[in-house]
N, C-alpha and C positions, 0 to 999 in steps of 0.2 A: 801091625807096625813094627818095623825092625828096630832093634836096640843097637844102634851103631854109634861109635865114638866119632862125632862129626865136627869138623872145623869149617867155619864160614870165613872165606878170605874176601876182603873188600879192598879193591885197588882205589887209590885216591891221589890227587895232586892239587893242592892249593885251592880247594873249594870247600871251606869248612862249613858253610851254610847247608850245602847239599849233603855233605857227610853226616851232619847232625840229624837231618831228616831221615837219612838212610838208617842210622843207628836207632833212632826212635822206632822205626818200623821193625827193626830186628828185635828190640826189647818187647815188642807187642806180639811176637809170634806165639802161636798156640803150643808149639814145641820149640824149645830153644836149642841152638847148637851147643856142643860142649865147650866151645871157645870161639871167639871172633878174633881174627888177625887182620889188622889194617896194613895193607901193603902200600907203603907211602913212597912215591917216586920223587922225594926231595922237597916236600912242602916246607913252608916257613914254620917258625917256632910256635905260632898261634895254633896250628893244628895239633901239635903235641900237647900244648897246654889244655886245649879243649878236650882231647882224649883223656888226659889225666883227670880232668874234672868229671867227665862222664863215667870214668871207671869206678868212682866212689859209690855209685848207685846202680851200675849196670848189672843186669841179672845173671851174667855169666862172665868168665874171664875175658878181658879185653886187652889184646896184645898189640903193640905198635912196632912194626918193623919198618925202618927208615934207612935210606941212604942219601947221600948228598945229591943236590940238583945238578945234573950234567946234561939235561935235556930229557927227551922222551925215552926212558929206559925201563919200560913197563915189564918186558920179559925178564929182566934181571931181578927186579924187585919181587915179581911173582915167584920166581924160583927161590928167592930167600924166604918168602912167606911159606911156600910149600915145604921147604926144608925145616922150618920152625914148627910146622903143624904137628900136633900130637894125634890128631884124628886119623883113623883109617880111611874115612870117607871125607872128601873135600867138596864143598859147594862154593862156587866162585861167582861173585857179582862185582859191579863197579860202585864207586861211592856217589854216583849221581842217580842211583836207583832207589825207589821206594817199594817195599815189599808188601804185598797183600798178606794178611796175618797167617794164612795157611801155607806160605811158601816153603818153609823148611819141612813141614808135614808132608807136602806133596812130593818133594824131592826124595824124602826117605821112603815113601811108598814105591818110588820108581827105581830105587837102588837095586841093581842086580850084578852079581859077580860076572866078570867078563864083558861088562858094558860100561859106557859112559853116557852122560845125558846132555843134550843140548835143548835149550828152551827159547821161548819168544819173549817179547817185551811190548808194553803199551807205550805209545809215543804221546807225550804231552806237548801242547803248543806253548809258545813263549809266554802268553798272558797267564795261563793257568799255572805254569811253572813259577813265574814271579810271585803270583798270589800265594802259592804254597810256601815258598821260601820266606815271604814276608810274614805270613800268619803262623809259620812254624807248625803247620798241620800236615798230616800224611793220610788223611781219610779220602779215598777216591773210589768211585764205582762206575758202573756202566752208564749211569745217567749224568755224570759230571761233565759239565761243558768244558770243552778244550781238549778232548781226547781225539786223536787222529785215526785210531783203529780200534773202536770200542769192542769188537768181537773178542779181542785178546784179553779183555777184562773178565771173561766168563770162565767159571770152573764147572765143568760138566763131565762127570765120572765116565760114562760109557764112551764119550767121544775121545777122552784122553787115551783110553786103551786102544781104540780103533787107530789113532794116528801114531801110536808108539813107534812102529817101524815103517809107516807109510808116508808120513809128512816129509816133503822135499826129498823123497827117495832118489829122484833124478839128480840131486845135488848132495852126494854123500859126504862131502867135506864142509858142508854149510854148518856154521855154529857162530854164536855170539858169546864172546868172553864174559859179557855181563850176566849171563844165565847159563852156567855149565856146572856139571858135577862129575866127579871121577874118583876112582880108588887111588889113594896115594901111591900104592905099589905099582899100579899101571903107568902112572906118570913118571915115576922114577925109572921104570924099565925102558922108557924112550928118551930119558935124560932131560925131562922137563921141557920148559920153553926154550926156543932157539934164540940165544942172545945175540946172534948176528942180525936179528930183526930189530932195528932201532927205529923209533918214530912210529907213526900211525900205520896200521894195516896188516891184516892177514896172519898175525901171530896165532890167533885162535884156530884158523883153518889149517895152518901148518902143523900144529901139534895134533890136531884131530886126524890129519892125514897119517901121521906116524903111529898114532894109536890104532887106527883102522888097519894099517899095514902089519901091525903087530898082533892082529887078531881080536882086538877089542871092538865090539859092535856099538854103533850109535843108536841110542834111543832118543826120540824127540818127544819132549813133554809139552803137549799142546792142550789147552783148556785146563791147565793146572799150573802150579808154580808161577802165579801171576805176579808181574812186577811192572813198575811204572818208571819210564825214563824221563828225567827232568831235562827240559830243553836247554841246549847250549850251542854256541857257535862251533863250526867244524874245526877240528884240529888242523895244524899244518900237515899237509900230505906230500911234502917234497920227496920223502923216501918211499912213497907208495909203490912206484915201479920196481924198486930194488926188492922190497919185501914180496911183491907179487912174483918176481922171478925166483926167489928162494922157495916160496910155496909151490910154484909150478915144478921146480926141480924135484922137490920132495914127492910130489904126485907121480911125476914121470919115472923116477928111479925107485919108486916103492920104498922110500926111506923109512927106516924104523928107529933111527938113532941120530941125534944131532951132536956134532962134536963140541960146540960151544954152548953147554947146557948146565944143568943143575949139579953135575958131578964135581965141578970145580969149587963148589961151596962145601965140599966135605962129604958128599954122599957117593958111595962107591958104585961103579957100574955093575948092573946085575947080569 
């Protein structure tokens, strides 16, 4: 197991019940990150108050990075969180995610210089999600009723190594921002997330495209780093076509750097 200084970044917006379950699952990890940063895209004061309360007993530093609510500005708040991160290695999830207890352990086993990691998620139905939020419990397994894709709950060592460079090889830019990991220096080298991408959609694929064009290889972590996605209604997708076009342009032009990125927060271009 590698001894890495690791930051876990959790994005959130006005869903304190889900965030609390997420943080409970973080606290239950077999290996803790060195710090947890909540990237908060403008939540109300009750989120800050709950984080302050949890911080008193949380087993590692819990940092809250917040900006005012101007709409869906996830890329901007993620850049601010990345800037704040002290870890050389960053694992990124969303605040509506529950982690299996070996999640951080599995990601650290996959960490390789010159690579980033994309992972899968287990989808929970509405009924199970509501039950977990009501009971404030985060224990889930293959046999739990209400799982839409139960194979994703499995941790199988020999299969995770087999799929490392094979899974979705025909979709090289496929990634979910709710389960990613990367070296901080690699993300800074491509100027972080593209803040031209406002609203839902493709910000994770776009940064992945720039990482790949810069020579960083994708590893896919399958049958490991298990996480459970709490059901919610779909976000407003009005800007999806705009974000899609930004992503497609990055692919077509083999872009390595975005102009509207993390450097404006005080990190110099490499």
